N, C-alpha and C positions, 0 to 999 in steps of 0.2 A: 504494500500500500504506500503510495507516494504522498508526500505532504503537499498541501497547496502552497503556491509561491507566496512568500511574505507572511506566512502563518507559522508560528512556532509549533513544533511537535511536543514541546514541554512547556505550556504556558505558565505553570506554577513554579517553574524553575527547579533547581536542585533542592531536595528536602533539607530542612535545617537539622543539623546534628544535635542530638540530645544525649550526650554521653552519660550524664548522671542518671537520667531515666533508664537508659539501657543497662547501666550497672545495677540499678535497683531491680529491674526486671530479671536479670540473670541470677541475682541472689535469691529473689523470691521463687524463681523456677527451681533453684537448687534445694529449697526447703521442701518442695513437693506439694502434694495436695493437703498435707497437714499444716495449716497456717497458724500454729501455736505461737511462733515467733512474731508474726505480724499482729496477732491479737495482743501479745504482750506489749508490743510497741504502742498500740492504740490505747491500752490500759494505762501505760505510763503517761501518755499525752493527756488523757482525761484526768489522771491523778494530779498532774502538774497544774492543769486548769482549775481543778477543785481547790488547790492551794493558793490560787490567785495569780498564777503566772499568766500575764496578759498575752504574751506571745502564743502560748498554748491555747488560750481561749480563742484568739484570732484564727489560728490554724483550724480548730474544730468548727468555728462558725463559718469560715470560708469554704470548708469542705461540705458542710451541710446546707448552707443557704446560698453559697456562691459569693464571690467578692462584690462589695457594694460598688455601684456606679460612681465614677469620679466626675467632678465638675471641671469644665474647661473655662479658663479666664481669658478674655480678649485684652487687647492693648489699652482699652479705656478702663479696665478694672472691673467690668461687669462679669458676673458669673453666669454661665450657661449650663444647664443640665442636658446631658446628651442622652437621647432616647433612641434606641435602635430596635428594629424589628427584623427578625429573621423568619422567613416563611418558606416552608418546603412544599413544593407543588409536584405532584406525581403526574407526569404528562402521559406516560404509557405504563399501565400497571403490569402488563405481561407482553412478552415478545411473541408476535403472531407468526414470525418467520418470513413474512413478506416485506422486503426492504422498501418497496415503492409505496406502501400504504401511508396515509397521513395520520398524525397522532390524534386529531380531533374526530376521526370517524369511528372510534370504538365505543 
């Protein structure tokens, strides 16, 4: 399959390297299906939060509720709240096998 002239075959570019995440995944895979070590880490994090460790509380809150939205300030000093909407639209739910059919005819 040839690429169209002027159009990239890799529009997203090279994937960003995440060596720390990869190292964690390797260590978790080495533990196997028994995640006692992972549960022990989670318990320690919760215990630290219960003792008032603000960093631990923030980690737990960010994992459960997501990180809070941050305001953007413009040059005049006004604060703008950024609201984003991500919407997923399924154009074709199943592959009919016919390459020439239009997506709206199903």
